[in-house]
Each structure stands twice: as C-alpha cells, then as structure tokens.
FIMARVO-80634 format. One record per atom (N, C-alpha, C, O): x, y, z. Coordinates in steps of 0.05 Angstrom, whole numbers, plus 5000, padded with zeros to 4 digits. Last residue first. Layout:
% FIMARVO-80634
XYZ...
END
This chain:
% FIMARVO-80634
434981871120437781951126438082101152440282181159429581801115431281571122434081641129435381491144427882301098427182211125428781961133429281931157429782311045430782501065430182411093431882441111426681901023429581881022430782061043432681981057421682141029422281891043425281851044426381761065422182580993421782621022422482371038423782391059422682320944424882480954424682520984426582490999417682080941419981910941422482060951424181950965414582540941414482370964416782180965417882120986415782750891416482900915416382730940418082760957413882340857416582440854417482580880419582520891408382300871410182080876413182170876414682090893406482790850406382740878408382520886409982550905407282670795408682900807408782870838410782920850403982230789406882200784408482440795410782400804398982460801400182260819403182230814404682210834398282800757398482910784399782710803401482790820397982410717400082610716400482740744402682770753393382120733395981990732398282190732400382140745389582520728390082400754392782270755394382290774389782580673390482810690391082710718392882820732387982090655390782160650391682400666393982420674382582120668384281930683387282010679388881980697380482820664380882540654382682380672383982480690377083200715378583170690378882870683377682700696374983250765373283300742374583270715373283310695381183400793378383360798376683440774376883660763386583500791385383350769382383310771381183200753390184070804387883920814386583770790385583890772397284080797394584140786392483950797392883710800401684290841400684040830397784080822396084120840405984840833403384740840402884470827403484440803412484960856410884860834408184750844408184590863418285110870415685230877413885180854413685340835423484700897421984810875419584950886418784910909426484370932427284650928425984770903427284930889423783900940425883900921426884180913427884220892419984060975421583840983424083820965426283740974416784410949419084530963420984310974423184360982412384140930414784150913417184280926419484240916408784240971409883970968412383980951414383840957409884811011408884710985410184440981412584410986409184791082410784801058409084721034407084581036409384931150407684941126409384981101410885181099412085001197411684731188409984711162409284491154412385531212414885381211414585091201416584951197407185721216408685781192411285621189412285581167403385681254404485431244406285471220406885281205401386171266402986041287404285781277405985681291397886321225400686401224402486271244404986251241392886131200394285991222397286061222398885891219391186461159389286391180390586251204389386241226395686531126394086771135392386701159392186861178397186001117399086181131397586431141398286541163392685831088393185721115395185901130394885931155393286131041390886151057391286061086390486181105398385951023397986231031395486271049395586411068397085421010399085481030398785761041398885811065393485510969392585370994394485431016393685481039396685760931394385910943393285770968392285910986400385360918401285600932398885740945399185840968398284680928398184930913399085170931398585170955398884250962399084200934399384460917400484460896402784261022400484351007400984300977403284320968404583931081405283981053402784031037400883881037406784011144404284021128405084101100406084321096410183651196410283811172407483801158406083601160407983451243410783541243411283731219412683931221401483591269403283511247406083611252406583821264398283811308399283541312401283451291402683241295396884301286398384301311399684021314402084011322393784131242396284291238397984271262400484241260389583881269391283731251393883881245396083751245387584331298388684101312390483931294392583841302385584661258387784751274389184511288391584501290383984251200383284381226385884481239388084401232381184061139383484161153382684311178380884481177376683511136377083801134379583871150380183761171377282901101377483041127377983341122379583411104374482331069375682601068375382731095373482681111376181671086374081871083375482141084377382181099377980991080378681271075376181441072374381371057376880451086375980631108376580921102375781101118379380171048376580211045375480411065373280521062385680411025384080301048381080371044380380591038388380210965386880430978385180311001383580130996394779970950392079910959390780140973391980260991398480030894398080150921395180110928393380210915399979910842399879700862399879810891401079690909399080290806401780290817401880090841403780110857393680230796395580190774398480170783400180040771391580410844391480130838393480060815394779850816392180970837393780830858393880530852395980400855388281030796391081100792392880960812394980840804383580880823384480730800387480780794388980590788383281300860383481020869384580840847386380680851382581730826384881720844385381440853387681340854377781590801380181600785382681600802384781490794374281610846374581360831377181360815378581160814376581950904375381950878375981690863378081560868375281720970377181800950375881770923374281600918368981920999370981720992372981850973372482050961367482451046367282321020369482111017371582121029365682751093366982491094366682331068365682111069363783271090361983041084363182771084361882571077369183651062366783611079365383361072365683261050374484101047373283831049370883831068370683991087377484541035374584561030373184291033370984251024382484361049381584621058378584661056377384791073383283691071382683881050381684141062380184151081388383211089385983381095385583571071387283591054391782621114391182831094388682971101386982881117397682321143394782371142394282581121396182701111403081861151401782081138398782081143397481871147408681771197406381671182404881911170405482141178415281631222413181811210410881651198411281411191419481301236418381491256416281681246415481871260422780921216422681171202421381381219421981621217423880391235424680631251424580891236426181071241423980061173424180051202425080321213426780451202419480031123421980171131422080181162420280311174414679841105416779641111419479771118421579641119411480301097410480071113412779881122412679781144412680711064414180691089413480441106414780391126409080651021411980631017413580601043415780481042404080721044404680471031407780431029408880221033404381251062404081041082404780761070405880591084404881511010406881531031406781301051408781171056399881360986402481270975404681290996406281100998396281601021396181311018398781211006399881001014397782151017397582011043397881711039399581581052397182240961399782290975399782131001401781991007391882130952393881970938396582000952398081810954389582520986389282240993391382060978392381870989391282990957392382930984391882640993393582531006388482920905391382940909392382870936394082700939382582750920384282680897387282690905388482480911379782910964378782670950380582580927380182370916380583400990381483151003380182900991379482711005379583890966377283730975377983470990376183341000385084130964382584280966380384110979379384181000390283871005389383980980386684120984386184221006395783651044393283811042392783901013394583980999398583201088398483281060395783421057393683311065402683161145399983221135400183321106401783501099405882701184406182881161403482911149401982711145407082571252405282581230406082781209406783011215411282121287410682391279408982381253409282211236410381671342410781721313409882001306407982111317
END
C-alpha cells in the first residue's frame, strides 16, 4: 500500500483531521491501494489530537483513534510517501528548501483541485474555526479519493 502524507505545523489539528478523515473514507473502498499518515513541521512530544479537532470529526461521524499521537516530519516519512500534501504554502516552501530531492511529491493540499489556497490553522481559535478548516480539508480529500479511485 502507498502512503499519502498530510502535513501541517503541529500535527494536532489540520493534518490529523486529514489523515483520520481520509482513512475513514477509504476503509470500505476495495483495492484503492493507499492509506494516510500525518506529521507536523514543528510537532513534538507525541501530543494527542486537539479537543476541537476531535469534536469536529465526531460531528461528521468520523471516529478518532485513541492511539493517535503527533509526529514530527522526517526525511523518512517524505521518502516513504507517495504524495505529501501541505496545508500552507510556507510549509511547502520550507520543506522544498530543506528536502529538494522530494519536490516531485510535495504539493499544497488545495492543488488537488488546481488551486493555491492555504487552509488556515485553527489552533487556539473557536470550534467554528476548526469546522471551517475541516470542511475545506474534506472538500480536497473527497476530490483526491475520487481521483484515486479512477
């Protein structure tokens, strides 16, 4: 199976929502050949998913695995991924500067739909900010899954 990597800053809000939603949606699709993981450029300490991110996923009937812990982005994760999707342009640029050998697999999440749009970090903001970020993430992941099925 090929791995898709979702990356944000701390790996407690956006990229975990992307990973968990993607894996939930493909669970019953036969022979899709992909699964998701997530990481953060500044992640550390193996933190749990944020409470608001977890609550947002629950609202959409997506179960958050109790085993989820934040993961720092590493060269190995990039090497092992088929694609790496970033939430913000500045994150993508940072990784392209530091790991140029992976430039063929590094994309902004919104590029799935031929857009260049940052998904705002909801960390420290209201529940409605998490919901807004999730709906944007969901939109692009739904498109990605449709592309992968074809």
